[in-house]
C-alpha positions in Angstrom: -49.1 -18.4 -29.8 -46.6 -15.8 -30.8 -49.3 -13.8 -32.6 -51.5 -14.1 -29.5 -48.6 -13.0 -27.2 -48.1 -9.9 -29.2 -51.7 -8.7 -28.8 -51.9 -5.9 -26.3 -54.8 -6.3 -23.9 -56.5 -3.4 -22.0 -57.4 -5.6 -19.0 -55.4 -8.5 -17.8 -56.9 -11.9 -17.5 -56.2 -13.4 -14.1 -57.6 -16.9 -14.8 -55.0 -17.8 -17.5 -52.3 -20.3 -16.6 -49.2 -20.9 -18.7 -47.7 -23.9 -17.0 -48.6 -26.2 -19.9 -47.0 -23.8 -22.4 -43.8 -23.4 -20.4 -43.4 -27.2 -20.2 -44.3 -27.8 -23.8 -42.1 -25.0 -25.2 -39.2 -26.1 -23.0 -39.4 -29.6 -24.3 -39.4 -28.3 -27.8 -36.1 -26.5 -27.0 -34.5 -29.8 -26.2 -35.7 -31.6 -29.3 -33.2 -34.1 -30.7 -34.7 -35.1 -34.0 -32.5 -37.0 -36.4 -33.1 -34.5 -39.2 -31.0 -31.4 -38.3 -33.3 -29.0 -40.2 -36.4 -30.4 -38.4 -34.5 -30.2 -35.1 -33.6 -26.6 -35.8 -37.2 -25.6 -36.7 -38.7 -27.3 -33.6 -36.1 -25.7 -31.3 -36.7 -22.3 -32.8 -40.4 -22.8 -32.3 -39.9 -23.7 -28.7 -37.7 -20.6 -28.1 -40.2 -18.3 -29.8 -42.9 -19.8 -27.6 -40.8 -19.1 -24.4 -40.2 -15.6 -25.7 -43.9 -15.1 -26.2 -44.7 -16.3 -22.6 -42.1 -13.9 -21.2 -43.5 -11.0 -23.1 -47.1 -11.8 -22.2 -46.5 -12.3 -18.5 -43.4 -10.5 -17.4 -44.9 -7.0 -17.4 -47.7 -7.7 -15.0 -47.0 -9.4 -11.7 -50.8 -9.8 -11.1 -50.9 -12.5 -13.8 -48.9 -15.6 -13.7 -45.6 -15.1 -11.8 -43.2 -16.1 -14.5 -40.3 -15.5 -12.1 -41.4 -18.4 -10.0 -38.7 -21.0 -9.4 -40.8 -23.7 -11.1 -40.9 -21.8 -14.3 -37.3 -20.5 -14.3 -35.9 -24.0 -13.8 -37.5 -24.9 -17.1 -36.9 -21.7 -19.1 -33.3 -20.9 -18.2 -31.9 -24.4 -18.9 -33.7 -24.4 -22.2 -32.1 -21.2 -23.2 -28.6 -22.3 -22.1 -28.9 -25.6 -23.8 -29.4 -24.0 -27.1 -26.6 -21.4 -26.5 -24.2 -24.2 -25.4 -21.6 -25.2 -27.9 -21.8 -22.0 -29.8 -20.2 -19.6 -27.3 -17.6 -18.6 -29.9 -20.3 -17.0 -32.0 -22.0 -15.3 -29.1 -21.6 -11.5 -28.8 -19.9 -10.0 -25.8 -21.4 -6.5 -26.3 -24.5 -4.9 -25.0 -26.1 -5.3 -28.5 -28.2 -8.3 -29.3 -27.6 -10.4 -32.4 -29.8 -9.4 -35.3 -30.2 -12.8 -36.9 -32.7 -15.1 -35.2 -32.8 -18.0 -37.6 -30.4 -20.0 -35.4 -31.5 -21.4 -32.1 -28.4 -20.1 -30.2 -28.9 -16.5 -31.4 -32.6 -16.6 -30.6 -31.9 -18.1 -27.2 -29.4 -15.3 -26.5 -31.9 -12.6 -27.5 -34.5 -14.2 -25.2 -32.0 -14.4 -22.3 -31.1 -10.7 -22.8 -34.8 -9.7 -22.9 -35.5 -11.7 -19.8 -32.6 -10.2 -17.8 -33.5 -6.7 -19.0 -36.9 -7.0 -17.5 -35.6 -8.5 -14.2 -36.0 -6.4 -11.0 -33.8 -6.6 -7.9 -36.0 -9.2 -6.3 -36.0 -11.4 -9.4 -32.3 -11.5 -10.2 -31.7 -14.5 -7.9 -34.5 -16.4 -9.5 -32.7 -16.2 -12.9 -29.1 -16.6 -11.7 -29.7 -19.7 -9.6 -30.8 -21.9 -12.5 -27.8 -20.6 -14.5 -25.4 -21.8 -11.8 -27.2 -25.1 -11.4 -27.0 -25.7 -15.1 -23.3 -24.9 -15.2 -22.7 -27.3 -12.2 -24.7 -30.2 -13.6 -23.1 -30.0 -17.0 -19.6 -29.4 -15.6 -19.1 -26.2 -17.6 -16.8 -24.4 -15.1 -13.8 -26.2 -16.6 -13.2 -25.1 -19.2 -15.3 -22.0 -18.5 -15.6 -20.3 -21.9 -19.3 -20.8 -22.0 -19.7 -19.7 -18.4 -17.8 -16.4 -19.1 -19.9 -15.7 -22.2 -23.2 -16.4 -20.4 -22.4 -14.1 -17.5 -21.2 -11.4 -19.8 -24.5 -11.5 -21.6 -26.3 -11.3 -18.2 -24.2 -8.4 -17.0 -24.6 -6.4 -20.2 -28.4 -7.0 -20.2 -29.3 -6.5 -16.6 -30.1 -3.0 -15.2 -26.9 -1.3 -14.0 -28.1 -0.8 -10.5 -28.6 -4.5 -10.0 -25.4 -5.7 -11.5 -23.6 -6.0 -8.1 -26.3 -8.5 -7.0 -25.0 -10.9 -9.7 -21.5 -10.6 -8.2 -22.8 -11.3 -4.7 -24.7 -14.4 -5.9 -21.5 -15.7 -7.6 -19.6 -15.1 -4.4 -22.2 -17.1 -2.5 -21.9 -19.9 -5.0 -18.1 -19.9 -4.5 -18.6 -20.1 -0.7 -20.8 -23.1 -1.2 -18.2 -24.8 -3.3 -15.6 -24.2 -0.6 -17.9 -25.7 2.0 -18.4 -28.7 -0.3 -14.6 -29.2 -0.2 -14.8 -29.7 3.6 -17.4 -32.6 3.2 -15.9 -34.2 0.1 -12.3 -34.3 1.0 -12.5 -38.0 1.7 -14.0 -38.6 -1.8 -10.8 -37.5 -3.6 -12.6 -34.7 -5.4 -10.3 -31.9 -4.5 -8.7 -31.7 -7.9 -12.0 -31.2 -9.6 -13.2 -28.8 -6.9 -10.1 -26.6 -7.2 -10.8 -26.3 -11.0 -14.4 -25.5 -10.4 -13.5 -22.8 -7.9 -10.9 -21.5 -10.3 -13.6 -21.4 -13.1 -16.0 -19.4 -10.9 -13.3 -16.9 -9.9 -12.2 -16.6 -13.5 -15.8 -15.6 -14.4 -15.7 -13.0 -11.7 -12.5 -11.6 -13.1 -14.1 -11.2 -16.5 -17.3 -9.6 -15.4 -16.2 -7.6 -12.4 -15.2 -4.6 -14.5 -18.8 -4.3 -15.6 -20.2 -4.3 -12.1 -17.5 -2.5 -10.2 -18.8 1.0 -11.2 -22.0 0.2 -9.4 -20.4 -1.4 -6.3 -19.9 1.3 -3.7 -19.7 1.4 0.1 -19.7 -1.8 2.2 -20.3 -4.1 -0.8 -16.7 -3.5 -2.0 -15.1 -4.5 1.3 -17.5 -7.4 1.6 -16.4 -8.8 -1.8 -12.7 -8.3 -1.0 -13.1 -9.9 2.4 -14.7 -12.9 0.9 -12.0 -13.3 -1.8 -9.3 -13.0 0.9 -11.0 -15.6 3.0 -10.9 -18.0 0.0 -7.2 -17.3 -0.4 -6.7 -18.3 3.3 -8.9 -21.4 2.7 -6.8 -22.4 -0.3 -3.6 -22.1 1.8 -5.1 -24.2 4.5 -5.9 -27.0 2.1 -2.5 -26.7 0.5 -0.6 -27.1 3.7 -2.8 -29.7 5.5 -3.8 -32.0 2.7 -2.2 -33.9 -0.1 -3.7 -32.0 -3.0 -2.7 -31.0 -6.4 -0.5 -28.0 -5.7 -0.7 -26.8 -9.3 -4.5 -26.4 -9.2 -4.5 -24.6 -5.9 -1.7 -22.3 -7.1 -3.7 -21.6 -10.3 -6.7 -20.8 -8.1 -4.7 -18.4 -5.9 -3.4 -16.6 -9.0 -7.0 -16.3 -10.3 -8.1 -14.7 -7.1 -5.2 -12.3 -7.0 -6.0 -11.3 -10.6 -9.7 -10.8 -9.8 -8.7 -8.5 -6.9 -6.7 -6.4 -9.3 -9.4 -6.3 -11.9 -12.0 -5.2 -9.3 -9.7 -2.5 -7.9 -8.9 -1.2 -11.3 -12.4 0.1 -11.6 -12.6 1.7 -8.2 -11.7 5.4 -7.4 -8.3 6.0 -5.9 -9.5 6.7 -2.4 -11.2 3.2 -2.4 -8.0 1.6 -3.7 -6.1 3.0 -0.6 -8.9 1.6 1.6 -8.6 -1.8 0.0 -4.8 -1.8 0.4 -5.2 -0.9 4.1 -7.9 -3.6 4.4 -5.6 -6.3 2.9 -2.7 -5.1 5.0 -4.8 -5.6 8.1 -5.3 -9.3 7.1 -1.5 -10.0 6.7 -0.1 -11.7 9.8 2.8 -9.7 11.1 6.2 -11.4 11.2 7.2 -13.1 14.5 10.1 -15.2 15.6 7.9 -18.3 15.5 6.1 -17.7 12.2 4.8 -21.0 10.8 5.1 -22.1 7.2 1.4 -21.4 6.6 1.8 -17.9 8.0 4.7 -17.2 5.7 2.7 -18.5 2.7 -0.3 -16.4 3.7 1.9 -13.3 4.0 3.3 -13.9 0.6 0.0 -14.4 -1.1 -1.8 -11.5 0.6 1.1 -9.2 -0.2 0.9 -10.3 -3.8 -2.8 -9.4 -3.7 -1.9 -6.0 -2.3 0.7 -5.5 -5.0 -1.9 -6.3 -7.6 -4.2 -3.6 -6.2 -1.2 -1.2 -5.9 -0.4 -1.5 -9.6 -3.9 0.0 -10.4 -3.3 3.0 -8.1 -1.8 6.2 -9.4 0.2 8.1 -6.7 -0.2 11.9 -6.6 0.8 12.8 -3.1 2.9 10.5 -0.9 0.9 11.3 2.2 -2.2 9.9 0.5 -0.5 6.8 -0.8 1.2 6.0 2.5 -1.2 6.7 5.4 0.4 5.9 8.7 -1.9 2.9 9.4 -0.7 1.4 6.1 2.9 2.4 6.1 3.9 1.2 9.5 2.8 -2.5 9.1 4.2 -2.5 5.6 7.6 -1.5 7.0 7.4 -4.2 9.6 6.8 -6.7 6.9 10.0 -5.5 5.2 11.9 -7.2 8.0 10.1 -10.6 7.7 12.2 -13.7 8.0 11.3 -14.9 4.5 13.3 -13.2 1.7 10.4 -13.7 -0.8 8.1 -11.8 1.5 10.6 -8.9 1.8 10.9 -8.8 -2.0 7.2 -8.4 -2.4 7.2 -5.6 0.2 9.9 -3.7 -1.8 7.9 -4.2 -5.0 4.9 -2.6 -3.3 7.0 0.3 -2.3 8.3 0.6 -5.9 4.8 0.7 -7.3 3.5 3.4 -4.9 6.7 5.5 -5.0 7.1 5.6 -8.8 5.0 8.6 -10.0 6.9 9.2 -13.2 7.2 5.6 -14.6 11.0 5.4 -14.0 10.8 2.0 -12.4 11.8 0.0 -15.5 15.1 1.9 -15.9 16.0 1.7 -12.2 15.8 -2.1 -11.8 19.5 -2.8 -12.6 22.6 -1.6 -10.9 25.0 0.2 -13.2 28.4 1.8 -12.6 29.6 2.5 -16.1 28.2 4.2 -19.2 25.5 6.8 -19.5 22.3 6.6 -17.5 18.8 7.1 -19.0 17.5 10.7 -19.0 15.7 11.3 -15.8 14.0 14.6 -15.0 13.5 15.5 -11.4 10.6 17.7 -10.4 10.7 20.0 -7.5 9.7 18.3 -4.3 6.3 19.7 -3.1 5.8 21.0 0.4 3.5 18.1 1.2 6.0 15.5 0.1 8.8 17.3 2.0 6.7 17.2 5.2 5.9 13.5 4.6 9.6 12.6 4.4 10.4 14.6 7.5 7.8 12.6 9.3 8.2 9.1 7.8 11.6 9.2 6.0 13.8 8.3 9.0 11.6 5.3 9.7 11.7 4.2 6.0 15.5 4.5 5.8 16.0 2.8 9.2 14.0 -0.3 7.9 16.1 -0.3 4.7 19.2 -0.2 6.8 18.0 -3.2 8.9 16.9 -5.1 5.8 20.3 -4.8 4.2 21.8 -6.7 7.2 19.6 -9.7 7.0 21.7 -12.8 6.4 19.4 -14.6 4.0 19.1 -11.8 1.5 19.1 -12.9 -2.2 20.3 -11.0 -5.2 16.7 -9.9 -5.9 16.5 -8.4 -2.4 19.6 -6.3 -2.8 18.4 -5.2 -6.3 15.0 -4.2 -4.8 16.7 -2.2 -2.1 18.8 -0.4 -4.7 15.6 0.4 -6.7 13.8 1.7 -3.6 16.7 4.0 -2.7 16.8 5.3 -6.3 13.1 6.0 -6.4 13.3 7.9 -3.1 16.1 9.9 -4.6 14.1 10.6 -7.8 10.8 11.6 -6.0 12.3 13.5 -3.1 15.8 14.3 -4.4 15.4 18.1 -4.8 15.1 18.4 -1.0 18.7 18.8 0.2 17.9 17.2 3.6 16.6 14.1 1.9 19.8 13.9 -0.2 22.0 14.2 2.9 20.1 11.5 4.8 20.4 9.1 1.8 24.1 9.7 1.7 24.5 9.1 5.4 22.6 5.8 5.0 24.8 4.8 2.1 28.0 5.4 4.0 26.6 3.6 7.0 26.0 0.6 4.7 29.6 0.9 3.3 30.9 0.6 6.9 28.8 -2.5 7.7 31.3 -5.1 6.2 34.1 -3.8 8.4 31.9 -4.0 11.6 29.8 -7.1 11.0 31.3 -10.6 11.3 28.0 -12.5 11.1 27.4 -12.0 7.4 29.1 -13.9 4.6 31.8 -12.6 2.3 29.2 -12.5 -0.5 26.9 -10.4 1.6 29.7 -7.9 2.2 30.4 -7.8 -1.6 26.7 -7.2 -2.3 26.7 -4.2 0.1 29.7 -2.6 -1.6 28.0 -3.1 -5.0 24.8 -1.5 -3.7 26.8 1.5 -2.4 28.7 1.8 -5.7 25.6 1.6 -7.8 23.6 4.2 -5.8 26.5 6.7 -5.7 27.1 6.4 -9.4 23.4 7.0 -10.0 23.3 9.9 -7.6 26.4 11.5 -9.0 25.0 11.6 -12.5 21.6 12.8 -11.2 23.1 15.8 -9.4 25.7 16.4 -12.2 28.3 17.7 -9.8 31.7 17.3 -11.5 33.7 16.7 -8.4 31.2 14.1 -7.2 31.2 12.2 -10.5 34.9 12.2 -10.8 35.4 10.8 -7.3 32.9 8.0 -8.0 34.5 7.2 -11.4 38.0 7.1 -9.8 36.8 4.6 -7.1 35.1 2.5 -9.8 38.4 2.5 -11.8 40.4 1.5 -8.7 38.0 -1.4 -8.1 38.3 -2.6 -11.7 42.1 -2.8 -11.1 42.3 -4.4 -7.7 38.8 -5.2 -6.3 36.5 -6.2 -9.2 34.5 -8.3 -6.7 33.0 -5.1 -5.4 31.5 -4.2 -8.7 28.3 -5.6 -10.4 28.6 -8.1 -13.2 26.2 -9.6 -15.8 25.5 -12.8 -13.8 22.6 -11.3 -11.8 24.1 -12.7 -8.6 24.8 -9.2 -7.1 28.2 -10.5 -5.9 26.7 -13.0 -3.4 29.1 -15.7 -4.7 32.2 -13.4 -4.6 34.8 -13.4 -2.0 36.2 -10.2 -0.4 39.8 -9.2 -1.2 42.3 -10.0 1.5 42.8 -6.3 2.2 40.4 -3.5 1.2 42.4 -0.3 0.5 40.9 3.1 1.2 41.3 3.8 -2.5 38.4 1.4 -3.4 36.1 2.9 -0.8 34.0 6.1 -1.3 35.0 9.0 0.9 32.3 11.0 2.7 34.7 13.9 3.1 35.3 14.2 -0.6 31.6 14.0 -1.4 30.8 16.5 1.4 33.3 19.0 -0.1 31.9 18.4 -3.6 28.4 19.2 -2.3 29.7 22.3 -0.5 31.4 23.6 -3.6 28.4 23.0 -5.8 26.7 26.3 -4.7 23.6 24.5 -3.3 22.6 24.8 0.3 23.6 21.4 1.5 24.2 20.9 5.3 27.4 18.9 4.8 28.2 18.9 8.5 25.4 16.3 8.9 27.0 14.1 6.3 30.2 13.9 8.3 28.4 12.6 11.4 27.7 8.9 11.7 24.3 7.4 10.9 23.1 5.7 14.0 19.6 4.3 13.5 17.3 3.3 16.3 16.9 -0.5 16.3 13.5 -1.9 15.6 11.5 -2.3 18.9 14.0 -0.2 20.9 12.4 2.5 23.0 14.7 5.4 23.5 14.6 9.2 23.8 18.2 9.8 22.7 19.0 11.6 19.5 22.0 11.2 17.2 24.6 13.9 17.3 23.6 15.3 14.0 20.1 16.0 15.2 21.5 18.6 17.6 22.1 20.8 14.5 18.4 20.9 13.7 17.3 21.8 17.2 16.6 25.5 17.9 15.2 26.3 21.4 13.6 29.6 22.2 14.2 30.4 25.9 13.2 34.0 25.9 10.0 33.7 27.9 10.5 36.8 30.0 7.4 38.5 28.5 5.2 35.9 30.2 6.7 36.6 33.7 5.2 39.6 35.5 7.4 42.3 36.9 10.6 41.2 35.1 12.0 43.5 32.5 13.1 42.1 29.1 16.8 41.6 28.9 18.4 43.4 26.0 20.5 41.4 23.5 24.2 41.4 24.2 25.0 42.6 20.7 24.4 46.3 20.2 22.4 47.1 17.0 23.6 50.3 15.4 23.8 51.7 11.9 27.5 50.7 11.8 26.7 47.1 12.8 23.9 46.9 10.1 26.4 48.2 7.5 28.9 45.6 8.6 26.2 42.9 8.3 25.4 44.0 4.7 29.0 44.1 3.7 29.8 40.7 5.2 30.1 37.8 2.8 27.4 35.2 3.3 29.9 32.5 2.6 32.2 33.7 5.4 29.2 33.9 7.8 28.1 30.4 6.9 31.6 29.1 7.4 31.9 30.8 10.8 28.5 29.4 11.8 29.6 25.9 10.7 32.9 26.2 12.7 30.9 27.3 15.7 28.5 24.4 15.4 31.3 21.9 15.0 33.1 23.3 18.0 30.0 23.0 20.1 29.4 19.4 18.9 33.0 18.4 19.5 32.9 19.9 23.0 29.9 18.0 24.0 31.3 14.8 22.4 34.7 14.9 24.1 34.4 17.0 27.3 33.9 15.2 30.6 30.4 15.4 32.2 31.8 17.2 35.3 33.4 19.9 33.1 30.1 20.5 31.4 28.3 20.8 34.7 30.8 23.2 36.1 30.6 25.4 33.0 26.8 25.4 33.3 26.9 26.3 37.0 29.1 29.3 36.2 26.6 30.7 33.7 23.4 29.9 35.6 22.0 31.9 38.5 20.9 29.8 41.5 17.5 28.5 40.8 16.1 29.0 44.3 17.1 32.7 44.4 15.6 33.2 40.9 12.3 31.6 42.1 12.3 33.8 45.2 12.7 36.9 43.0 9.9 35.9 40.6 7.4 34.7 43.2 8.1 37.6 45.5 6.6 40.0 42.9 3.4 37.9 42.8 0.6 39.2 45.1 -0.2 36.9 48.1 -3.1 34.5 47.7 -6.5 35.7 49.0 -9.5 33.6 50.0 -12.3 34.4 47.6 -15.0 34.1 50.2 -13.4 36.9 52.3 -13.9 39.5 49.5 -16.5 42.1 50.2 -18.3 41.5 46.9 -18.2 37.8 47.1 -21.6 36.2 46.3 -21.0 33.5 48.9 -19.6 35.2 52.1 -18.9 33.0 55.1 -20.9 34.7 57.9 -19.5 32.5 60.6 -15.9 33.5 59.8 -16.8 37.1 59.0 -14.7 38.5 61.9 -12.1 35.8 61.7 -8.9 36.6 59.8 -8.3 34.0 57.1 -4.8 32.5 57.3 -2.8 33.1 54.1 -1.3 30.2 52.2 2.5 29.9 52.6 4.5 31.8 49.9 5.5 29.6 47.0 9.0 30.9 47.2 9.4 29.0 50.5 8.8 25.6 48.9 12.0 23.7 48.8 12.6 21.9 45.5 14.3 18.4 45.5 18.0 18.5 45.0 17.7 16.3 41.9 16.0 19.1 40.0 18.6 21.8 40.9 22.2 22.5 39.9 
């Protein structure tokens, strides 16, 4: 029959039927003769016969349809039966084994040849018998043979059809989940959890082969299905008495599969996947149930797994607004484990230079690892100006949560350090970080709701960050001040320094009195920055950090924001008939010489003094005094409006013009009444001083 199958025919014969041969060869493949050599020869003969049938019929669909379900349910189990038990010797590469003397190697070659000839419409006909065989023989646990089989299939099938295998496997996983619903009363949940774990593990092993061909909606469809299985697993875990270990193992396998799939996607699709997962996470509420908290934790772990495969280039691309805002909301969740995962996600996406491993532990003594800071790009600077205040505000709120653990404080320290490394060359970012740190230092004195250990942890966080920042900026005065405070704490307040117990001071008790010598001074650090020669706006550092509370709607600004506001009120050019007012300062050659000779430092100091004087005046002066001063410098609004609108020509009806295309003939000799002058309109008193 093999010789007959290898004969090439010019014209096909439509009357031949191969049902008998398929049945006979399949039965030979299952031969169980007592003599092992006879058994081997008969099985090899059956496999060669099946191979001949495939070669004779697979190339011409007008002959016998070998892809028919009846034939495939005999051929595929015969091949798998001979491959079974020898999965350790099967190859996992696209190359077929050269030796065909053994039944398992011949069966593998036949399966490879069959899959290589399969078209898109025939893929399901081959995969379904494979899944049925694995189910009937309980080969999902352990799943070594299943992994080997599907690797052979994925390497042999045409690349453009590989994603169809993934979809069929996902459908089979859906069926297993639906079986759980009907078989819960039969106490089969333990086995079913292992079966689902085995299927997902197969996906994790083969998904890298198919991910390159999965583009467009198929990616989100697969991720959506996997996330639904995570939710289903959580529902089973929280509403039924099941084996928690099996369900936990299943969830870990799903998370690992998500990461393996994302690893083979382009970066822009990884961002879309992270946004998609973030959209599935239930946002924290005051009445979050245990199931919601568990779902938050597992979905965020999935997001973290995808994030580890993403390489950040620009912050604005890694943190689109639709992704960053809900992520920051989750950073204030009630469960500390959820908040920890959120901080880990921020670490993964912020860390562009692989400094994360050396920034995971607070240190206040000894040398720090060598860290090189690159200049902050314009795009990153704009990103921080837009989103930085919101990020810092959420960190400030997160520090104050009463159930923070040592890992939470450590993660917040790492986040602040990474922000400093990635944006630190921007002087505005550095000042804002210092303002936040000094606000955290003041919290223990203001808050009475937190424990003594929480207060110690805040002081340790401040000390660790300032020590790191001092050595990063390499400003001698800055470093000496930090070292002196650390020395003072070693003598009289060692509870405010980190130790080797990894408790972050949460079990320490505050000293009875905290002297100013063990606290860091914003004035000293501001002076150190001012004397460093860099353009730091140290006046902002001396103003308190007052964040807007989460959910608070307000239009007020902190006092320091007044420094960054410049308003251009010279709009005279847009008003007709009003001459431009000349500047009060006369510009002459002498004044220009004086400007060139003037020291920039003296000019900057004068400007700083003027700014501080204005800020102090608006902070301390009474409102009536400010109004009176404004009235002295302001011309009456009504008179100014009369002057402006008096120069504007009176309104004319367009229909009364001689050249109007639509003259009003009835009112031709009637004088059109003019509209009242705008200057006669009385403005409400609330709008006028």
